[in-house]
C-alpha positions in Angstrom: -12.4 -114.5 89.2 -11.7 -114.9 85.8 -9.8 -111.8 84.9 -9.4 -112.5 81.6 -13.3 -112.9 81.4 -13.7 -109.8 83.1 -11.8 -107.7 80.7 -13.4 -109.8 77.8 -16.6 -108.0 79.1 -14.9 -104.6 80.3 -13.9 -104.5 76.7 -17.5 -105.0 75.3 -18.7 -102.2 77.7 -16.0 -100.3 76.2 -17.2 -100.6 72.4 -21.2 -100.9 73.7 -20.4 -96.9 75.0 -18.2 -95.9 71.8 -21.5 -97.2 69.7 -23.9 -95.5 72.3 -22.2 -92.0 72.1 -20.0 -91.7 68.8 -23.0 -93.2 67.0 -25.3 -90.1 67.6 -22.2 -87.4 66.8 -21.7 -89.7 63.5 -25.5 -89.2 63.3 -25.3 -85.5 63.4 -22.5 -85.2 61.5 -24.4 -86.9 58.5 -27.3 -84.8 58.6 -25.8 -81.7 59.0 -26.9 -80.8 55.6 -30.0 -82.0 55.5 -31.3 -80.7 58.6 -29.4 -77.9 58.7 -31.1 -75.5 55.6 -28.8 -72.3 56.2 -25.7 -71.2 57.7 -27.6 -70.6 61.5 -29.5 -73.8 61.0 -26.1 -76.0 60.4 -24.2 -73.9 62.9 -26.4 -74.5 65.3 -26.3 -78.4 64.5 -22.6 -78.8 64.6 -22.8 -76.8 68.5 -25.4 -79.5 69.7 -21.9 -82.0 70.1 -19.4 -79.3 70.1 -18.7 -79.7 73.8 -18.8 -83.4 74.1 -18.1 -85.5 70.6 -14.3 -85.1 71.3 -14.9 -87.1 74.8 -17.0 -89.3 73.0 -14.1 -90.8 70.7 -12.1 -91.3 73.7 -14.0 -94.5 75.0 -13.0 -95.7 71.2 -9.2 -95.0 72.0 -9.6 -96.4 75.9 -11.0 -99.6 74.1 -8.0 -100.1 71.7 -5.8 -99.7 74.8 -7.3 -102.0 77.4 -7.1 -104.8 74.3 -3.9 -104.0 73.8 -2.9 -104.4 77.2 -5.4 -107.2 78.4 -5.1 -108.7 75.2 -1.7 -108.1 73.0 -2.7 -111.3 70.7 -6.0 -110.3 70.0 -4.6 -106.9 69.4 -1.9 -107.8 67.3 -3.4 -110.2 64.6 -6.9 -108.0 64.3 -4.9 -104.3 63.7 -2.8 -106.5 61.0 -5.4 -108.3 59.7 -7.9 -105.5 59.7 -4.7 -102.8 58.9 -7.2 -100.8 55.7 -10.3 -100.5 57.0 -9.1 -99.7 60.3 -6.5 -96.9 58.8 -9.2 -95.3 56.6 -11.4 -94.9 59.2 -8.8 -93.5 61.5 -8.2 -91.0 58.6 -11.9 -90.1 58.5 -11.5 -89.4 62.3 -8.7 -86.8 61.6 -10.6 -85.3 58.7 -13.6 -84.8 60.9 -11.6 -83.6 63.6 -9.7 -81.2 61.8 -13.6 -80.2 59.7 -15.2 -79.3 63.9 -12.3 -76.8 64.3 -11.4 -75.5 60.5 -15.4 -75.0 59.4 -15.6 -71.4 61.8 -12.3 -69.8 60.9 -13.8 -68.0 57.7 -17.3 -67.2 57.3 -16.8 -67.6 53.3 -19.5 -70.2 52.4 -17.5 -71.8 50.0 -15.1 -72.3 52.7 -17.6 -73.9 55.4 -19.4 -75.4 52.5 -16.0 -77.6 52.0 -15.4 -78.4 55.7 -19.1 -79.2 55.7 -18.8 -81.9 53.2 -15.4 -83.4 55.5 -17.5 -83.4 58.2 -20.2 -85.0 56.4 -17.6 -88.0 54.9 -15.9 -87.8 58.0 -19.0 -89.2 59.9 -20.2 -91.7 57.3 -17.0 -93.3 56.7 -16.5 -94.7 60.3 -20.4 -95.3 59.9 -20.2 -97.5 57.8 -17.0 -99.2 58.0 -17.6 -100.5 61.7 -20.3 -102.3 60.9 -18.1 -104.2 57.8 -15.6 -104.5 60.2 -17.7 -106.4 63.3 -19.5 -108.5 60.5 -16.0 -109.6 59.0 -15.2 -111.2 62.9 -18.4 -112.4 63.4 -17.8 -114.2 59.9 -14.1 -115.3 60.8 -10.6 -113.9 59.6 -8.3 -116.2 57.9 -6.6 -116.6 60.6 -3.7 -119.4 60.2 -1.6 -121.6 62.3 0.8 -119.7 64.6 -2.7 -117.3 64.9 -1.0 -115.5 61.6 -3.5 -113.5 59.9 -3.2 -114.9 55.9 -6.2 -113.4 53.7 -5.7 -110.0 52.1 -8.6 -107.2 51.8 -10.9 -109.7 49.9 -11.2 -111.7 52.3 -12.7 -108.6 54.9 -15.9 -107.8 51.9 -19.3 -110.3 52.4 -22.8 -110.4 52.5 -23.0 -110.6 56.1 -20.4 -107.3 56.5 -22.0 -105.1 54.0 -25.1 -105.6 56.4 -23.5 -105.1 59.2 -22.2 -101.7 57.1 -25.8 -100.6 56.5 -27.2 -101.3 59.9 -24.6 -99.3 61.7 -24.8 -96.4 58.8 -28.7 -96.5 59.4 -28.7 -97.1 62.7 -26.5 -94.7 63.7 -28.0 -92.2 61.6 -31.7 -92.5 63.3 -29.7 -92.1 66.9 -28.4 -88.6 65.8 -31.8 -87.7 64.7 -33.6 -88.0 67.7 -30.2 -86.6 69.8 -31.7 -83.7 67.2 -34.9 -83.7 68.3 -34.2 -83.5 72.0 -31.1 -80.8 71.3 -32.8 -78.3 68.7 -35.6 -76.1 68.5 -38.1 -75.0 65.4 -37.6 -76.4 61.9 -33.9 -78.5 62.4 -36.4 -80.6 65.5 -39.3 -80.5 63.0 -36.7 -82.2 60.2 -35.2 -84.2 62.9 -38.5 -86.1 63.4 -39.3 -86.9 60.4 -35.5 -88.1 59.1 -36.4 -90.5 62.2 -39.7 -91.5 61.2 -38.7 -92.4 57.7 -35.3 -94.5 59.0 -37.0 -96.0 62.4 -38.7 -99.1 60.1 -35.3 -99.5 58.0 -33.1 -99.3 60.9 -35.6 -102.4 62.8 -35.5 -104.4 59.6 -31.8 -104.8 59.3 -30.7 -104.9 62.3 -33.2 -107.7 62.5 -31.7 -109.4 59.3 -28.0 -108.8 60.7 -28.8 -110.2 63.9 -30.9 -113.5 62.7 -27.9 -114.0 60.5 -25.4 -114.0 63.5 -27.9 -116.1 65.5 -28.1 -118.7 62.6 -24.2 -118.2 62.7 -22.7 -117.9 65.9 -25.8 -118.0 68.2 -26.7 -119.0 71.7 -30.0 -118.5 74.4 -27.8 -115.5 75.5 -27.4 -113.7 72.0 -31.0 -115.0 70.6 -32.4 -112.8 74.2 -30.0 -109.8 73.8 -30.8 -109.3 69.6 -34.8 -109.7 70.7 -33.9 -106.8 73.0 -32.3 -105.1 70.6 -35.0 -105.3 67.9 -37.7 -104.6 70.2 -36.0 -101.4 71.5 -36.2 -100.3 68.3 -39.9 -100.6 67.5 -40.4 -99.1 70.5 -38.2 -96.2 69.3 -40.0 -96.1 66.2 -43.5 -95.8 68.0 -42.4 -93.3 70.5 -41.2 -91.1 67.5 -44.7 -91.0 66.3 -46.0 -90.2 69.8 -43.6 -87.1 69.8 -41.7 -88.3 73.0 -38.3 -88.0 71.6 -36.3 -88.5 75.1 -37.0 -92.1 75.4 -37.0 -92.9 72.0 -33.2 -91.4 72.7 -32.9 -94.3 75.3 -34.1 -97.1 73.1 -32.4 -96.8 70.3 -29.4 -96.3 72.5 -30.5 -99.4 74.3 -31.0 -101.4 71.1 -27.5 -100.5 70.4 -26.2 -101.6 73.7 -28.0 -104.7 73.3 -26.8 -105.0 69.8 -23.3 -104.5 70.8 -24.0 -107.1 73.4 -24.8 -110.0 71.5 -21.8 -109.0 69.0 -19.5 -110.0 71.5 -21.5 -113.0 73.1 -21.8 -114.3 69.9 -17.5 -114.2 69.7 -17.2 -115.7 73.6 -15.0 -117.6 74.1 -13.5 -117.0 71.1 -12.2 -112.7 70.4 -11.1 -113.6 66.9 -12.8 -116.6 65.3 -10.8 -118.3 62.1 -12.9 -119.4 58.8 -10.0 -121.2 58.0 -10.5 -124.1 61.2 -11.7 -123.5 64.2 -8.5 -124.9 65.8 -6.7 -121.4 65.3 -9.6 -119.5 66.9 -8.1 -116.9 68.7 -9.8 -117.6 72.3 -9.6 -115.2 75.4 -7.8 -117.2 77.2 -5.1 -117.3 74.7 -5.3 -113.8 73.6 -4.9 -112.8 77.4 -2.1 -111.0 79.4 -0.8 -112.6 82.4 -2.5 -112.6 85.6 -0.1 -110.2 87.2 -0.9 -107.8 84.0 -4.9 -108.3 84.7 -4.8 -107.7 88.3 -2.5 -104.6 88.2 -5.2 -103.2 85.4 -7.6 -104.2 87.3 -7.2 -102.2 90.3 -6.3 -99.3 87.9 -9.3 -99.3 86.3 -11.6 -99.8 89.5 -9.9 -96.2 90.7 -9.6 -94.3 87.9 -12.9 -95.4 85.7 -15.8 -93.3 88.7 -13.7 -90.7 88.0 -14.1 -90.4 84.1 -17.7 -91.3 83.7 -18.5 -88.9 86.5 -16.8 -86.2 84.4 -18.3 -87.4 81.4 -21.8 -87.2 83.0 -20.7 -83.7 83.9 -19.8 -82.6 80.7 -23.3 -83.9 79.3 -24.8 -81.8 82.5 -23.4 -79.0 81.2 -23.9 -78.9 77.8 -27.8 -80.1 77.9 -29.6 -77.3 76.6 -31.3 -77.6 73.8 -29.8 -75.4 70.8 -31.9 -72.7 69.1 -32.2 -71.6 65.3 -30.1 -68.5 66.0 -26.0 -70.5 66.2 -24.8 -70.1 69.2 -27.7 -69.2 71.1 -29.5 -71.7 73.7 -33.2 -72.1 73.8 -35.0 -72.3 77.1 -36.5 -75.1 78.4 
């Protein structure tokens, strides 16, 4: 078995899981003051993810750790070349985490409004930058001899990357709106459906444009299939939102996110970081991987502990599955 290819797939799965789970977290954060018109409603909106948001971020930590262990060259070049946007994302996630904790420390409206603004910004910034980053990676980074990043911040800005940023921003907001349709009652749930109805067509168009650009640039039969699945899933989600079938609409936006992530990784393979200077400088799966001994140990560790982690997270979602009513902190029946 090619363990390097196996771990490439594993890292793709981790990113797909992160975007699926953290995507609706970001969406809930960005919609906080759109759907919550008073303090009680905003508290209820936050309560929908208060028990799971930090667990969702673990997927990013594991993805980064797996990349470091399985593909050290990929990790080193990516984190050095993309240092500034990744640092901004890290700072935004820190601000977001602090906002979750500090907002409830005072009933003062000014205090709460400032931390709510921090939560919104801390959710929107990563939602945009993840799309920009992956768009830049797919377009190719200025990697030269010795697999050294030779560019600057300006090389990370492109039309392709900006489309990617808009796509993830709108898609995660839509995903969050559908999650809130499931997890809230009353006026916030009705507003969430209205937002989802408006955002659905925009998400479909942006995703289609971004995936078509990906197909033209680095496409294959496999990316064509997963790209079509992603767009069709988003279309189905919008139609089900119109029919007020929130649960399946949420499942389909998640399917679109997972299929879109699969498209990105399939478009990369067998590279992990394409070079915009010369294909000879592409960092491939085989060139970037650790030794077979390291990959073997990692595989056994993952086989033992991954089912335990997944079972724990599934249990967490089961515990926090009830809808949040309009009164802060009270779960509505059903």
